[in-house]
N, C-alpha and C positions, 0 to 999 in steps of 0.2 A: 359281282365284285370284280375289281380290276386285278390284273397280274402285277406283281411287284417288279421292280427293275431287274432283280436277279433272275426272274423268269422271262422277262422280255428280251434280255440281252445275254442269253446263254452262249458260252463258247462251244465250239465243236467238241464232240465226245473224244475225238482223237487227241485234242489238246490236253484234256483231263487224263486220258490213258497214258500219254507220254510223260506227263508231270509226275504221276504216281508210280511209274514203273521203277522197280527196285527200291522203293521207299522202305526204310526200316521201321518195323513196328516196335518203337522204343522211345523212351523219353529223352529228348535231346539234352535237356538241362542236366539230368542225372548222368548221362554219358559224358558230359563236358566237365566233370569235376573229379578230383581225387577224394575218395571218401575214407575218412578216418574210421577205423573199427573200434567200437566200444564193447567191453566184455558183457556177457549175460550175468545177471545176478545169481550168485550161488551162496546159499546160506542166509542167515538172518542179520539185518542191519537196523540200526536205530537212527532216526533223523528228526530234526525239528520240523522240516517241511518235506513232504513227498509230492512230486509232480508226476502225473500220469499223462503221457503223450509227448513225443519228441518232434512235434511240428512247431510252427511259429509260436502258437499260444503257450505251449509248454516251455519252450526254450526262453521266450521273453519272460515268463513267470520266474524261471530259475535265475536268469540274469538279474532281473529287477529285485528279486529277493536278496541276492548277495550284495547288490549295490546298496540296498537299504540297510542291511545288517551283515557285514562280512563274516561275523562269527557264527551265523546261522548255518547249521548243517543241512544241506539241501541234496536230496536224491531224486533223480529223474529216471523214470521207467518208460521204455519204448518197446512196443510189442514186436516191431520189425527193425527197421533201420531209421536213424535220425533223418527227418525231412523226406521220407520216401513217398509219402502220399500227396495230398493236395499241396503241401508246402514245397514239394520238389517238382511239381508239374504244372503250376499255374502260369498265367501270362506275364507275371512280374510287374503288374500295375500296383504300385504302393500308393493308395489314394488317401487323401486327408479325411474324406467323409467317413463318419462313424455310423451313418444312418442309411447307407445305400442311396446316396444322392439327396439333394436339397428337397425335392418334391415329396419323397417318402417321409423325410424328417419333419417337414412343415405340416404335412397332413396328420401325423401321429402325435407330434410334440410341438405344437405351434408356439407355446410359451417358452420353450427351451431352445428352439432351433438356432437362434443367434449364438448362444453360449455353446451349444453342441458343435457348431461349425468352428468356433474359436478353439475349442478343445481339440477338434480334429486337426486343425492347422498346427497347434502346439505339439500334438503327438507326432505329426510328420516331421516337424522341425527337430523334435527330440530323436527321432530315428536317424535323421541325417547327422545330427551331432554325435550320436553313438557310433555310427559308421566311421566318422572322422576320428573320434577319441580313441577307438580301439584299432584303427588302421584296418578296417574290414574290407576285404577285396570282394565286392559284391556288384561291380559294374553299376554303381548308383548314378543316375542321371535325373536331375530335377527339371524335366522337360515340360511338365504340364500335360493336359489331356485335351484333345480336340474331339468334340462330339459332332458327328457328321449327319447332315440331312441328305438323304438320297431319294426322297419323294417330296413333291411340292408341299403337302400338308405339314411335313416336318420342319420346313423352313419357318413357318409361322410360329412354331413353338419357341424359337430362339430369337426371332426378330424383336428388336427393342431392348434386349438384355445386354449388359456389359459383356464384352467379349464376342459379340455377334460378328460373324463373317458372312458377307454376301457371296454369291456364286463366283465372281471374279477373284475375290480375295481368298476364298478357300481353295480354289483351283491353283492359285499362285503358291499356296502352301504345299498342297499335295496334288499331283497331276493325275486326276482320274476323271474320265468323261461323265461319270454318274453323280458327281458331287454338286449339290445345288446350294449349299450353305453350311453353316456350322457355328459352334460355340467353343471358344478356346479358353479354358481355365488354365492360366499360365503357371500358377503356383500350387495347385491342389493335387498334383500327382507327380510321383517320381517313378522311374523305371529301374528295376533291379534284375539281376540274375537269380531266379528263385532258389535254385539248389545251392548256389554260393551263399546266399543269405542264410539258409538253414545250416550249412556247414560252418559258417563263420560265427553264427550265434552259439553253436555247440562248442566251438573253439573258445570263444570268450567265456562261456559258462564254465567250461572245464578249467580254464586258467584262473577263474575267480574261486574255484574250489568246489564246484558242483560235481557230484558223482553221477555219471551217466551210465546207464545199463541198457544195452540193446538186446533184442530177442528175449525180452522179459515181460510178457504180457501180464497185466494185473487182472486176475480173474474175479476178485471180489474185494470189497472194503468191509472189514469186520470191525464191529464196535458200534455202540449207539451214541458215541460222542461224550459220554460221561467221563471218559479217560482217553488215552492215546488210541489211535486207530491202527489197524493192521491191514496192509495190502499183501495179498497172497499171489505169488507167481509160481510157475511150474517147479522151480528149483530153489525157492527161497521166499523171503518175506521182508517187508519194511514196516517197522513200527514207527509211527510218526505222530507228533502232536497235532499237525494239521495236514490236509491233503488238498491239492488243486487238481481238478479234473479238466484235461484239455484234449479229450478224445474226439471231439467234433463229429465227423461223419459216421464214426463207428459207434456201435451200441453203447449207451451210457451205462456206467456202473450203478447209476441211480434209476430205479424203475420209473420214477415220476417223470423222467425226461424222454422216455422211449418213443412217445408219440409227438414230441415237440419239434422234431426235425425229420426230413426225408432226404435220402441220398439221390442226387440228380447227376447223371453222367454228362460231362461236357467234353467236346472233341476238339483236337488241335492238330494243326500242320505246321511244319517248319521247313523253310526253303533252304537251298544251298546259298552260300554268300553271293550277293549281287556284285556284278562288275561295276567299275566306275561309270560305264556307259548306261547300264541299267539303272543305277542310282540317279543319274542325271535325268533319265526319262521319266522318273516318278517324282522328282523334286524331293519333298519331305526333308529338307535340310535342317529344320528345327527339331526333327526326331521326336515329335510328340507321340504319346500314346494315342491311338485312334479307336473310336467305336462308333458304329452307326446307331440310329435312333429308333429302330423298330423294337417291338416286343421281343421278337426273335432276332437278336442283334449279333453282330460280329465284333470282335475286338482284335486289334492287330498292332504290332510294334516292331521296331528294328532292334536287333541285338548289337552287341559290341563289335561283332565281326560282320555286320551288315547283312545278316539274314533277315527274313520277315517271318515272324510268328503270326499265324492267322487261325483264330479259333472262335468258338461260340456257335450260335444259331440253334442247333439241336440241343434240347435239354431233356434227356431220356430218363424216365423213372421206371423201375422194374417192380413187378408185383411183390409185395412183402417187404419192400424197402431193403432188399438185400444188397450187399457190397461184394461183388465177385470179380475176379480178374477177367473172366471171359466176356463180361459186359464192355470191356474197353476196346475190343477189336470189332468195330462196327463199320465195315467198308462203305455202307450206304451213307453214313454221316461224313466220312472223310471224302468221298467222291463229291458230295454236295458242297462241302467247304472248298474243294479244289475248283469246282465250277464257279462258285461265287467269287473266289479270289481273282480269276481271270476276267470276270465281269468288272470287278473293281479296277484291275490293272491289265487291260488287254495288251498293252505294250510290252508286257513281260511274258507273253506266250513263248514257250521254249524253256522257261525256268523249271527246274525240277524241285520236288519236295524230297528232302533227305530223311525226315522223320515224321511219323504220325503216332499219336497216342491219345489217351483219354484219362479222366480222373473223376472221382465222385465229389460233389459239393454238398456240404451240410446246409440245406435250405430250410429256413424257418418261415412261418406264415407272415411275419412282419418284415422280412427281407434283410434283417441285420441281427447281430449277435444279441443274445439275452444272457442274464446272469442270475446267480442265486447261491444259496447255502443250504446245507443239510447237516444232519448229525450234530445238532446243537451248535451250529456255527463252525464246526471243525473242518467241514468239507465245503469248498467253494467250487463253482463251475462257471464256464463260459462256453457257449456253443451257438450254432446257427448263423454263422457269418455270411452265408449265402453269396459266396464268391468275392467278398471284399475283406478277407481276413489278412491280407499281406500287411496292411498298415494297422487295421483295427485290432490285430492280435496284441500289439504292445499296450494299447489302452485297456484291453480286456485283462491283461496280466496285472496291471495296476488296480483294476477293480477287484479282482480276486484277492489280491494281497491286502487291499483295504478292508474287504469284508472279513478276512481271516483275523484281522486285528480286533474286530468287534467295534471299531470306532466309526462314528459318522463323519464322512468327508464329503466334499462337494461332489465327487464322483458317485459315491454310494447313495446320495440323496437325490440324484437326478431321476425324474420320472422314467426316462428312457432306460435307466438301470433297474429301477424298481418294478417296472411293468413286465409282464410275461406275454408271449404270443399266444394266440389261440392254437391249441394242439390240432394236428391232423387227425382225421378219423381212422379207426382201425380198418383193416382189409375186410371185405373187398371195396368198401366205400372209398378208401384212399385212392386206389387205382382208378376207379370210375371218375371220382372228382378231379383228380389231377389231369387225366386225359381230356375231360370236358373243358377244363381251364386252358390247356394247351391248344385245343381246337379253337376256343374262343379268342385266344391271343393271336393265333394265325389268321382268323377271320378279321380281326381288327386291323392287322397289317395289310390286308387286302381291301380294306374299306376306309381308307384315309384316317386310320387310327381310332375310328369310332368303336367304343366298347359296348358290348351287348348287355342284356339285363343280368346275365350271370356275373360278368366282371364288375358291373356297377354295384350289384348286391354285395359281392365280396369286398369291394372298395369301402362300402358303407359300414361293414362290420369290422374292417381292419384286418382282413385275411386275404392272402394271395399265395401265388406260387411263382418262383423265379429261380434263376441260376446265377 
């Protein structure tokens, strides 16, 4: 098998050492915002709708619920702080796709893919309209996304498609010696400041009348659905007619969903702001979101103050599916990212990384969110976004609210919404299987993208592993 370009063109270790010297182990986005504090729940309250989870999915559900019915009493419970987990530490790619890309969608729901893509674009348009309507300060840029070919076989994947860029054209967009071609979706992605989006959604929700409680972990959902349900927290409870669960990577309050997702750790670097000379050296004047085309891929983008966020590649699963802070500090992954960064942009040698961090992604075997109800339709859930929740969370909120009404809508009748993913096996089979798949994906990247029998078998049954 051949070496990838990131192995063939490694920078000197001294370049990596210098770039990571004095880097803060901290989430840049969360350091870059003023965070409003919401009180913990104390005592017992009554609500029409209780939302569990203060990330994008929970916040959009609360906002959309109040927009649909301003008189509805909505209570949101967050175990820690609003938007502190995946919603505060992702890359800020707000994509239109609801299916983790066209290929995944067309392979799973070929009869629906055209409408699913229309619904995804409508959803992204609605996010942009919401940002404008409420004056949300989230650094929203509708730049589109440029998928990059960095190996010859990847160029063939895009050749002939609308939006294809050949080597000369892609290098005119982004000055990197390793780019061989690409595909630019000009309307299908916006960039946002992730933590600002979370904070602003919480602001809007609060102004609409949603009661937000932080440091209020919901330990159980009591009741069989024949009447109101009760959410129990350490210092209080919420009795509600209906409940929306948006806990994503964290263990579900519904046992049926415990094996439906696995937490996968993703690693990120943030540079210092680039000088005008450094910006000129890399081009990138259209400020697209960028991602390369390997199984183990990188994603990168410019911030409002002209830093570069560079993340991805490693997708690390820990035995037992545990989510723990100590898993975030993995210098091996951050050094690998730094090396790959300077392979992509050797002209930026000398640039420093100011922040490094990680976060856990709720990965499902179908690579995109799934939905359902429990307790006689009084509980709705959405989870398994697999790294594409920034935009899809709003669509998921509407699905959950539709389901809680008990009415049939276009959204609830989609096969994509009605289908469930194949669950992951229990341990130790989960760890063995996931590590075998990771090795096979790495092998494919070293073998012109050719997938071995394991990956082909999983493709055939509709099961996979991704971040």
